[in-house]
C-alpha positions as CSV (number, residue, x, y, z in Angstrom):
1,X,245.4,48.4,119.5
2,X,246.8,48.2,116.0
3,X,250.0,50.1,116.9
4,X,250.6,47.7,119.8
5,X,250.2,44.6,117.7
6,X,252.5,46.1,115.1
7,X,255.2,46.7,117.8
8,X,254.9,43.0,118.8
9,X,255.1,41.9,115.2
10,X,258.2,43.9,114.5
11,X,260.1,42.7,117.6
12,X,259.2,39.1,116.9
13,X,260.2,39.3,113.2
14,X,263.6,40.9,113.9
15,X,264.5,39.6,117.4
16,X,268.3,40.2,117.0
17,X,267.7,43.7,115.6
18,X,265.5,44.5,118.6
19,X,268.2,43.2,120.9
20,X,270.9,45.3,119.1
21,X,268.8,48.5,119.5
22,X,268.0,47.7,123.1
23,X,271.7,47.1,123.9
24,X,272.7,50.4,122.2
25,X,270.1,52.3,124.1
26,X,270.6,50.7,127.6
27,X,274.3,49.8,127.5
28,X,273.6,46.5,129.0
29,X,274.3,42.9,127.9
30,X,272.0,40.6,125.9
31,X,271.9,36.9,126.7
32,X,270.4,34.4,124.2
33,X,268.7,31.2,125.2
34,X,267.8,28.1,123.3
35,X,264.3,26.8,124.0
36,X,262.6,25.4,126.0
37,X,263.5,25.0,129.6
38,X,265.7,27.9,130.9
39,X,264.3,30.4,133.4
40,X,265.0,33.7,131.7
41,X,264.5,35.4,135.0
42,X,268.1,34.6,136.0
43,X,269.5,36.6,133.1
44,X,267.0,39.4,133.7
45,X,267.9,39.7,137.4
46,X,271.5,40.1,136.4
47,X,270.7,43.2,134.4
48,X,270.7,41.6,130.9
49,X,268.0,41.4,128.3
50,X,267.2,37.7,127.9
51,X,265.9,36.6,124.5
52,X,264.9,33.2,123.1
53,X,266.8,32.5,119.9
54,X,264.4,32.3,117.0
55,X,264.3,30.6,113.6
56,X,265.0,33.1,110.9
57,X,262.7,33.7,108.0
58,X,265.3,33.8,105.2
59,X,266.4,30.7,103.3
60,X,269.2,28.5,104.8
61,X,272.4,29.1,102.7
62,X,275.7,29.3,104.6
63,X,274.6,26.8,107.2
64,X,273.3,24.2,104.8
65,X,276.4,22.0,105.1
66,X,277.2,22.8,108.7
67,X,274.7,20.3,110.2
68,X,273.1,17.2,108.9
69,X,270.2,17.6,106.4
70,X,268.0,15.6,108.7
71,X,268.2,18.3,111.4
72,X,264.9,20.2,111.9
73,X,264.4,23.6,110.4
74,X,265.0,25.4,113.6
75,X,268.5,23.9,114.1
76,X,269.5,24.4,110.5
77,X,268.4,28.0,110.7
78,X,270.3,28.6,113.9
79,X,273.4,27.1,112.4
80,X,272.9,29.3,109.3
81,X,272.5,32.4,111.5
82,X,275.7,31.6,113.4
83,X,277.7,31.2,110.2
84,X,276.3,34.5,108.9
85,X,277.6,36.2,112.1
86,X,274.2,37.3,113.4
87,X,274.8,36.3,117.0
88,X,277.5,38.9,117.5
89,X,275.1,41.0,119.4
90,X,274.8,38.4,122.1
91,X,277.0,38.4,125.1
92,X,276.4,34.7,125.8
93,X,274.1,31.8,125.0
94,X,272.3,29.5,127.5
95,X,272.1,26.0,126.1
96,X,270.8,22.7,127.2
97,X,270.3,19.3,125.7
98,X,266.7,18.4,125.1
99,X,267.3,16.8,121.7
100,X,270.4,15.4,120.1
101,X,270.2,17.9,117.2
102,X,270.7,20.8,119.6
103,X,274.1,19.4,120.5
104,X,275.3,19.6,116.9
105,X,273.9,23.1,116.5
106,X,275.8,24.3,119.7
107,X,279.0,22.8,118.3
108,X,278.5,24.9,115.1
109,X,278.2,28.1,117.2
110,X,281.3,27.1,119.2
111,X,283.3,26.3,116.0
112,X,282.2,29.5,114.2
113,X,282.7,31.8,117.1
114,X,285.0,30.3,119.8
115,X,284.9,33.6,121.8
116,X,281.1,33.3,122.3
117,X,280.4,32.2,125.9
118,X,278.1,29.2,125.9
119,X,276.6,28.4,129.3
120,X,275.7,24.7,129.2
121,X,273.3,23.4,131.9
122,X,271.4,20.2,131.8
123,X,268.1,20.3,133.6
124,X,266.8,16.9,134.7
125,X,264.5,15.1,132.3
126,X,263.0,12.5,134.7
127,X,260.7,14.9,136.6
128,X,258.9,12.3,138.7
129,X,262.0,11.1,140.4
130,X,262.4,11.8,144.2
131,X,265.6,13.7,143.5
132,X,264.3,15.8,140.6
133,X,263.6,18.9,142.7
134,X,266.9,19.0,144.5
135,X,268.8,18.3,141.3
136,X,267.0,21.0,139.4
137,X,267.6,23.6,142.1
138,X,271.3,22.7,142.0
139,X,271.4,23.1,138.2
140,X,269.8,26.5,138.5
141,X,272.1,27.5,141.3
142,X,275.1,26.7,139.0
143,X,273.4,28.6,136.1
144,X,273.0,31.6,138.4
145,X,276.7,31.4,139.3
146,X,277.8,31.2,135.6
147,X,275.7,34.2,134.6
148,X,277.2,36.2,137.5
149,X,280.7,35.3,136.5
150,X,280.0,36.0,132.8
151,X,278.5,39.5,133.5
152,X,280.6,40.4,136.5
153,X,277.6,41.0,138.8
154,X,276.2,39.6,142.0
155,X,272.5,38.6,141.7
156,X,270.6,39.3,144.8
157,X,267.5,37.4,145.9
158,X,265.6,40.7,145.9
159,X,266.5,41.3,142.2
160,X,265.5,37.7,141.3
161,X,262.2,38.0,143.2
162,X,261.5,41.3,141.2
163,X,262.3,39.6,137.9
164,X,260.1,36.6,138.9
165,X,257.2,38.9,139.7
166,X,257.5,40.8,136.4
167,X,257.7,37.7,134.3
168,X,254.7,36.2,136.2
169,X,252.7,39.4,135.5
170,X,253.6,39.1,131.8
171,X,252.5,35.5,131.6
172,X,249.3,36.2,133.5
173,X,248.3,39.0,131.0
174,X,248.9,36.7,128.0
175,X,246.8,34.0,129.7
176,X,244.1,36.5,130.1
177,X,244.2,37.1,126.3
178,X,243.8,33.3,125.8
179,X,240.8,33.3,128.2
180,X,239.1,36.2,126.3
181,X,239.6,34.3,123.0
182,X,237.9,31.2,124.4
183,X,235.0,33.4,125.7
184,X,234.7,35.0,122.2
185,X,235.6,38.4,123.5
186,X,239.0,38.9,121.8
187,X,239.1,39.0,118.1
188,X,242.8,38.3,117.8
189,X,243.8,36.1,114.9
190,X,246.3,33.2,115.3
191,X,248.9,35.3,113.6
192,X,248.3,38.1,116.1
193,X,248.5,35.8,119.1
194,X,251.8,34.5,117.9
195,X,253.1,38.0,117.7
196,X,252.0,38.6,121.3
197,X,253.8,35.5,122.6
198,X,256.9,35.6,120.3
199,X,257.6,39.2,121.2
200,X,257.4,38.3,124.9
201,X,260.4,36.1,124.3
202,X,262.4,39.0,122.9
203,X,261.3,42.4,124.3
204,X,262.2,44.0,127.5
205,X,259.7,42.5,129.9
206,X,258.7,45.8,131.5
207,X,258.0,47.4,128.1
208,X,256.2,44.3,126.8
209,X,254.0,44.1,130.0
210,X,253.0,47.8,129.7
211,X,251.9,47.3,126.1
212,X,250.0,44.1,127.1
213,X,248.1,46.0,129.8
214,X,247.1,48.7,127.3
215,X,246.1,46.0,124.7
216,X,243.9,44.2,127.2
217,X,242.3,47.4,128.4
218,X,241.3,48.2,124.8
219,X,240.0,44.6,124.1
220,X,238.0,44.5,127.4
221,X,236.4,47.9,126.6
222,X,235.4,46.8,123.1
223,X,232.3,45.0,121.9
224,X,232.8,41.3,121.4
225,X,233.6,40.3,117.8
226,X,231.2,38.2,115.7
227,X,231.7,34.4,115.7
228,X,234.5,33.6,113.2
229,X,234.3,29.9,112.3
230,X,234.8,26.3,113.3
231,X,236.8,26.3,116.6
232,X,240.0,24.2,116.4
233,X,243.1,23.5,118.5
234,X,246.7,23.7,117.4
235,X,249.4,21.4,118.8
236,X,253.1,20.8,118.2
237,X,256.0,23.0,117.1
238,X,258.1,22.6,120.2
239,X,261.0,25.0,119.4
240,X,260.0,27.3,116.5
241,X,257.0,29.4,115.6
242,X,254.7,28.0,112.9
243,X,254.9,29.9,109.7
244,X,252.4,32.8,109.6
245,X,251.1,31.9,106.2
246,X,250.1,28.5,107.6
247,X,248.2,30.1,110.5
248,X,246.5,32.4,108.0
249,X,245.5,29.4,105.9
250,X,243.9,27.7,108.9
251,X,241.6,30.7,109.5
252,X,241.1,31.5,105.8
253,X,239.6,28.0,105.3
254,X,236.8,28.7,107.9
255,X,238.4,27.9,111.3
256,X,239.2,29.9,114.4
257,X,242.0,28.8,116.7
258,X,240.7,28.8,120.3
259,X,243.5,26.9,122.0
260,X,247.0,25.6,121.5
261,X,250.0,24.0,123.2
262,X,252.6,25.5,120.9
263,X,255.9,26.7,122.4
264,X,255.2,30.1,120.7
265,X,251.8,29.9,122.4
266,X,250.3,28.6,125.6
267,X,253.1,26.2,126.4
268,X,255.5,29.2,127.0
269,X,253.2,31.1,129.3
270,X,251.3,28.3,131.0
271,X,253.0,28.4,134.4
272,X,254.0,31.0,136.9
273,X,257.0,30.8,139.3
274,X,255.9,30.7,143.0
275,X,256.5,34.1,144.6
276,X,256.4,32.9,148.2
277,X,259.5,30.6,148.1
278,X,263.2,31.0,148.1
279,X,263.9,32.1,144.5
280,X,266.0,29.2,143.2
281,X,263.6,26.7,144.8
282,X,260.7,28.6,143.2
283,X,262.4,28.3,139.8
284,X,262.9,24.5,140.3
285,X,259.2,24.2,141.2
286,X,258.3,26.2,138.1
287,X,260.4,23.9,135.9
288,X,258.8,20.7,137.3
289,X,255.3,22.1,137.5
290,X,255.0,23.4,134.0
291,X,255.3,19.9,132.6
292,X,252.3,19.0,134.6
293,X,250.4,21.9,133.1
294,X,251.5,21.3,129.5
295,X,253.4,18.0,129.2
296,X,256.5,18.1,127.0
297,X,257.8,15.0,125.1
298,X,261.4,16.0,125.9
299,X,260.6,15.4,129.6
300,X,259.7,12.1,131.4
301,X,256.9,12.1,134.0
302,X,254.7,9.1,134.6
303,X,251.9,11.3,135.9
304,X,251.8,13.7,132.9
305,X,250.9,12.4,129.4
306,X,250.8,14.7,126.5
307,X,247.9,12.9,124.8
308,X,245.8,13.0,128.0
309,X,246.4,16.7,128.3
310,X,245.4,17.3,124.8
311,X,242.1,15.6,125.2
312,X,241.3,17.6,128.3
313,X,242.4,20.9,126.8
314,X,240.5,20.4,123.6
315,X,237.4,19.9,125.7
316,X,238.2,22.9,127.9
317,X,238.5,25.2,125.0
318,X,235.5,23.9,123.1
319,X,237.5,23.0,120.0
320,X,235.9,20.7,117.4
321,X,239.0,19.4,115.9
322,X,242.8,19.1,116.4
323,X,245.5,20.2,114.0
324,X,248.9,18.8,114.8
325,X,251.8,20.7,113.4
326,X,254.9,18.4,113.3
327,X,258.2,20.1,112.4
328,X,260.0,17.8,110.0
329,X,262.7,15.7,111.7
330,X,261.5,16.7,115.2
331,X,262.3,13.4,116.9
332,X,260.6,14.1,120.3
333,X,257.3,14.9,118.6
334,X,257.5,12.1,116.1
335,X,258.1,9.5,118.9
336,X,255.0,10.7,120.7
337,X,252.7,11.3,117.8
338,X,251.3,7.7,117.6
339,X,249.9,8.1,121.2
340,X,248.2,11.3,120.3
341,X,246.7,9.7,117.2
342,X,245.4,6.7,119.3
343,X,244.0,9.1,121.9
344,X,242.1,11.0,119.2
345,X,240.8,7.8,117.7
346,X,239.6,6.6,121.1
347,X,237.9,9.8,122.0
348,X,236.3,10.5,118.6
349,X,238.3,13.7,118.0
350,X,238.9,14.7,114.4
351,X,242.6,15.3,113.8
352,X,244.7,16.6,110.9
353,X,248.5,16.2,110.9
354,X,250.6,18.7,108.9
355,X,254.3,18.2,108.6
356,X,256.1,21.6,108.3
357,X,259.6,22.6,107.1
358,X,261.7,25.7,107.1
359,X,262.3,26.4,103.4
360,X,259.4,25.0,101.5
361,X,255.9,23.9,102.4
362,X,253.2,22.8,100.0
363,X,250.8,25.5,101.0
364,X,248.2,24.8,98.2
365,X,248.1,21.1,99.3
366,X,247.8,22.2,102.9
367,X,244.9,24.5,102.0
368,X,243.1,21.6,100.3
369,X,243.6,19.4,103.3
370,X,242.4,22.1,105.6
371,X,239.3,22.7,103.5
372,X,238.5,19.0,103.6
373,X,239.1,18.9,107.3
374,X,236.6,21.7,107.8
375,X,234.0,20.1,105.6
376,X,234.3,16.7,107.4
377,X,234.1,18.4,110.8
378,X,230.9,20.4,109.8
379,X,229.2,17.4,108.4
380,X,230.0,15.4,111.4
381,X,228.7,18.0,113.8
382,X,225.5,18.4,111.7
383,X,224.8,14.7,111.6
384,X,225.6,13.7,115.1
385,X,223.9,14.8,118.4
386,X,226.4,16.6,120.6
387,X,226.2,13.9,123.3
388,X,227.2,11.2,120.8
389,X,230.2,13.0,119.3
390,X,232.7,10.9,121.2
391,X,231.2,7.7,119.9
392,X,231.4,8.5,116.2
393,X,233.7,6.2,114.2
394,X,236.0,7.7,111.6
395,X,234.7,7.6,108.1
396,X,236.8,6.8,105.1
397,X,237.2,10.5,104.4
398,X,238.6,11.1,107.8
399,X,241.3,8.4,107.5
400,X,243.4,10.7,105.3
401,X,244.0,13.0,108.3
402,X,246.2,10.5,110.0
């Protein structure tokens, strides 16, 4: 099990290095994709390795002046990587507009490397409109055509169905890991779960799926681990992975993560593509359906509210508190956060908000706030009968978390 997790960690930590090695070994193209809404199955069915472009770990230097300083860490890091020439391994990039900052970042890539093919497609954002499905299918049909022209291939429906089936299997296995964690049968840390999901955004899906099957077999054959701490839920971080040291701090202060809606988490693997439909129609249904499963603040759907989802999912996972990770300058998240805060107030759910950044985070201050959060949660649980938890009003000590 340890060797598998180390393979996942290595691929996630050096996604472009993995892509370069894969390309040299297989002699096939690599297509990068911005988060969060592209169906990677289209690039896979064309014979390419699709990877989600990741935030780099190193400090932002060359790209510091390329975009505005109020861009989020993910965009500034991507601009920095572009100026450092790290995207040369990619044969193209799929890009869409789900926040205004991404537009500026794409322009930096175009300016720095005018020969880099950038496939721009705009999936619909109003998902509850009568025309949303037809428009989404048309967008994906055009994306399919652009990938075919870029790579000089013809993508058959059979190839696309095979890719959809493989990606579904991969998602299903990761969701099984999530279920085992909720049941207390998988002793994977938050760090390790991020390695699992992040590597699935990068690795060859057949290779990743085979490793997942082996990992699950080991876990299910092992004795359940001992209870680890106060169960909590993580929310936020729509484009980039939370820093590993922050995930470690959550668990080192007496908590265990039992659920999340992170992009580098359950949001990414929440929804399968229907396998009994025409492939492009199936991908359109996947795109619209995933927002019902895990609502996204960059999409508009009158029937799917992020705050309502969070309340339901916190209860489903048995979490006793919510930790909201807000990437600094993430406009879609900041616009929606007041509704999440109001919902937690209304339902009596203890919440802690932490604002994160790329280059520097006050980890010692975060640890102090996490320790206080755990103490308040434990006192609250000890003093209040379970049936009355939802009726508890916030104490003065709890006010600091908002």
